[in-house]
C-alpha positions in Angstrom: 73.0 46.8 18.4 69.4 46.3 17.8 67.6 43.2 18.4 64.7 42.1 16.4 62.2 39.8 17.2 60.6 37.6 14.5 58.1 35.5 14.7 58.7 32.2 12.8 56.0 31.7 10.0 54.3 28.4 9.4 54.6 27.2 5.8 51.7 25.1 4.7 49.7 25.3 7.8 46.1 24.3 6.9 43.2 23.9 9.3 41.1 20.6 8.8 37.7 20.2 9.6 36.9 16.6 11.0 33.3 16.8 10.8 30.9 15.0 13.0 32.6 11.7 12.6 35.7 12.2 13.4 38.9 12.0 11.4 40.0 9.1 8.8 41.5 7.1 11.4 38.1 7.4 13.4 36.0 6.5 10.2 37.9 3.7 9.8 37.8 2.7 13.5 33.9 2.6 12.9 33.9 0.8 9.4 36.1 -2.2 11.1 33.6 -2.3 13.8 30.7 -3.1 11.8 32.9 -5.6 10.0 33.7 -7.2 13.1 30.1 -7.2 14.2 29.1 -8.4 10.9 31.6 -11.5 11.2 30.7 -12.3 14.9 27.2 -11.8 14.9 26.7 -15.5 13.6 29.2 -16.9 16.3 27.3 -15.0 18.8 24.1 -16.3 17.9 25.3 -19.9 17.7 26.9 -19.7 21.3 23.7 -18.2 22.8 21.5 -20.8 21.0 23.5 -23.4 22.1 22.9 -22.8 25.6 19.0 -23.0 25.3 16.6 -25.8 25.7 14.5 -27.3 22.4 11.4 -25.1 24.0 13.5 -21.9 24.2 14.9 -22.0 21.0 11.3 -20.5 19.4 9.8 -18.8 22.7 12.7 -15.9 23.0 14.9 -13.7 21.1 17.9 -15.4 19.2 20.4 -13.1 20.5 19.7 -13.2 24.0 19.8 -15.8 26.8 16.8 -17.3 28.2 15.3 -20.2 30.1 17.5 -22.6 32.0 21.1 -22.6 30.7 21.5 -26.1 29.1 25.0 -25.6 27.1 26.7 -28.7 29.1 23.1 -31.0 29.0 22.9 -30.1 25.3 26.7 -31.0 24.7 25.9 -34.3 26.8 23.1 -35.1 24.3 25.1 -34.5 21.1 27.7 -37.0 22.1 25.2 -39.6 23.3 22.1 -39.1 20.5 22.1 -42.0 18.1 24.4 -44.2 19.8 27.1 -41.6 19.8 27.3 -41.4 15.9 28.4 -37.7 16.3 31.9 -38.9 17.8 32.4 -41.4 14.8 31.5 -38.4 12.3 34.1 -36.0 14.2 36.7 -38.9 13.8 36.0 -39.0 10.2 36.4 -35.3 9.9 39.6 -35.5 11.5 40.6 -38.4 9.3 39.8 -36.3 5.9 41.4 -33.3 7.2 44.9 -35.0 8.3 44.9 -37.0 5.0 43.1 -34.6 2.7 44.5 -31.1 3.8 48.1 -32.7 5.1 48.6 -34.6 1.6 47.3 -31.4 -0.5 49.7 -29.1 1.7 52.5 -31.5 1.1 51.9 -31.8 -2.4 51.6 -28.1 -3.1 54.7 -27.5 -1.1 57.0 -29.8 -3.3 55.3 -28.7 -6.8 55.5 -25.0 -5.9 59.1 -25.1 -4.8 60.2 -27.0 -7.7 58.2 -24.6 -10.3 59.7 -21.7 -8.6 63.3 -22.7 -8.6 63.7 -25.0 -11.6 63.7 -24.0 -15.2 62.1 -26.9 -17.6 60.7 -26.8 -21.3 56.5 -26.4 -20.9 56.9 -24.2 -17.4 54.5 -21.6 -19.2 52.2 -24.2 -19.9 52.2 -25.4 -16.1 51.4 -21.9 -15.0 48.6 -21.6 -17.4 46.9 -25.1 -16.4 47.2 -23.9 -12.8 45.7 -20.8 -13.5 42.8 -22.2 -15.0 42.3 -24.7 -12.8 42.1 -22.1 -10.0 39.3 -20.3 -11.8 37.5 -23.7 -12.0 34.7 -23.9 -9.3 35.2 -27.1 -7.2 31.3 -27.4 -7.4 31.7 -27.6 -11.5 34.0 -31.0 -11.1 32.0 -32.7 -8.2 30.0 -34.7 -10.9 32.5 -35.7 -13.1 34.6 -36.7 -10.4 31.8 -38.7 -8.7 31.5 -40.3 -12.4 34.9 -41.1 -12.8 35.0 -42.7 -9.1 32.0 -44.7 -9.6 33.9 -46.4 -12.4 36.5 -47.2 -10.2 34.5 -48.4 -7.6 35.9 -46.1 -5.1 32.3 -44.1 -4.2 31.2 -44.7 -0.5 34.8 -44.7 0.7 37.2 -42.7 2.3 39.4 -42.5 -0.8 36.5 -40.6 -2.3 36.9 -37.8 -0.5 40.9 -38.2 0.8 41.9 -38.1 -2.8 40.1 -35.0 -4.5 41.2 -33.4 -1.5 44.9 -33.6 -2.1 44.5 -31.5 -5.4 44.9 -27.7 -4.4 45.6 -25.5 -7.8 45.4 -22.4 -5.2 47.8 -23.8 -2.8 50.2 -24.6 -5.5 50.1 -21.3 -7.0 50.6 -19.5 -3.7 53.7 -21.5 -2.9 54.9 -21.1 -6.4 54.7 -17.5 -5.9 55.8 -17.2 -2.6 58.9 -19.4 -3.0 60.2 -17.0 -5.9 61.5 -14.3 -3.2 61.2 -16.0 0.3 64.1 -18.5 -1.1 66.7 -16.3 -2.4 68.7 -18.5 -5.4 71.9 -17.3 -3.5 71.4 -19.4 -0.9 70.2 -22.5 -2.6 73.8 -22.2 -4.9 75.9 -22.0 -1.6 74.3 -25.0 -0.4 75.0 -26.8 -3.7 78.6 -25.4 -3.7 78.7 -27.2 -0.4 78.0 -30.4 -1.6 74.2 -30.7 -0.5 72.1 -32.6 -2.7 68.5 -31.1 -4.1 66.5 -33.0 -1.3 68.5 -32.1 1.8 68.5 -28.5 0.5 64.9 -28.5 0.2 64.4 -30.0 3.6 66.9 -27.9 5.5 66.6 -24.6 3.7 63.4 -24.6 1.4 60.9 -25.6 4.1 62.2 -23.5 6.9 61.9 -20.0 4.4 58.8 -21.3 3.3 57.0 -22.2 6.5 55.0 -19.0 6.9 53.5 -19.9 3.3 53.3 -23.5 4.0 51.3 -22.9 7.3 48.9 -20.0 5.1 48.3 -23.0 2.5 47.7 -25.8 5.3 45.2 -23.4 6.9 43.1 -22.9 3.9 43.4 -26.7 3.3 42.2 -27.4 6.7 39.4 -25.2 6.6 38.3 -26.4 3.1 38.7 -30.0 3.8 36.5 -29.4 7.3 34.0 -27.6 5.5 33.2 -29.6 2.5 30.0 -30.4 1.9 28.9 -31.1 -1.7 31.5 -33.6 -2.5 30.5 -36.1 0.6 27.0 -35.5 -0.2 27.4 -37.0 -3.7 30.2 -39.5 -2.5 29.1 -41.4 0.4 25.9 -42.8 1.7 26.6 -44.6 4.7 26.2 -42.6 7.8 29.5 -44.3 9.3 31.7 -42.5 6.6 29.9 -38.9 7.0 32.0 -36.1 7.8 30.5 -33.2 10.4 29.0 -31.4 7.8 27.1 -34.3 6.2 26.0 -35.7 9.7 24.5 -32.5 11.2 22.5 -32.1 8.4 21.0 -35.4 8.4 20.1 -34.6 11.9 18.4 -31.2 11.0 16.5 -33.5 8.3 15.7 -35.9 10.8 14.2 -33.4 13.2 12.1 -31.7 10.2 10.3 -35.5 9.7 6.5 -35.4 10.4 6.9 -38.3 12.9 10.2 -37.1 14.5 11.0 -34.8 17.6 12.9 -32.0 16.9 16.5 -31.7 17.8 17.4 -28.5 17.0 19.2 -27.9 20.1 21.4 -30.7 19.5 22.4 -29.4 15.9 23.1 -25.9 17.0 25.5 -27.5 20.2 27.0 -29.9 17.7 27.5 -26.9 15.1 29.3 -25.2 17.9 31.6 -27.9 18.9 32.5 -28.3 15.2 34.1 -25.0 15.0 36.1 -25.4 18.1 38.9 -27.2 16.5 39.2 -24.9 13.7 39.5 -22.0 16.0 42.3 -24.0 18.1 44.1 -24.7 14.9 44.0 -20.9 13.9 45.0 -19.7 17.5 47.8 -22.5 17.6 49.3 -21.3 14.1 49.2 -17.6 14.1 52.7 -17.6 15.4 54.0 -18.8 12.0 52.5 -15.7 10.2 53.7 -13.0 12.7 57.2 -14.5 12.6 57.0 -14.5 8.6 55.6 -11.1 8.6 58.6 -10.0 11.0 61.0 -11.6 8.9 59.7 -9.9 5.8 59.8 -6.3 7.4 63.8 -6.6 7.9 66.1 -6.0 4.5 69.5 -7.1 4.3 
């Protein structure tokens, strides 16, 4: 009996040359590193320069530490300057975010769920209006909004900021689209058969299934309200009602006056403090995104 040794042939074997920059994964990693540097460079500049004194800001390279470390001293001066008006601006911003962003998220959730799960005449027209509202930039509506609020005698009040912030067409659209698949109709029908009312079904089932979408809309609304600049600029003229965006700009303008002493170190330190709450909100709510992605990866 003869035994024959056969060498297995490899089908489709092909030699790939990765070139001087490696394979696709290496090139993708390099691209992502460049994007990360592009995104983090302004933050690094802010952190570094917030630790400098006023003379050191213009006597050294902006992306490197120099002179005495004055971060704590700058923060102390931020809260003490101009009779502690920074704390008032911070409180105003938090108030606008809680009322405006919170209300916008609640309204978008209610409307988006209803539009996704109920049929009624004119639904296509509502869809067209929502898409049209998304396409209109907010700055284009600022002047008409100011004219309307001036006739209602609501300018220079907190409602001039809160009420326009309640309207979030993109948030409504996002919840609408997300609820179509995230909330199965079979679960809602089962709840109705068990005798649960529509409000109870929404509160106990709909809200839980929509949590990742709600958190996403909330973050968008919080960032938009926190960074809102143009609307408060034309609506408010009382410094006690300013948010942080307008208040820091007023400090910046005050520092450029002929007889004024520069306070750029306080403006930079105040800007650094202003982004800390946003970072904290993102870090505290990211687990809801992760849970939503994990739930979406499981198929029944």
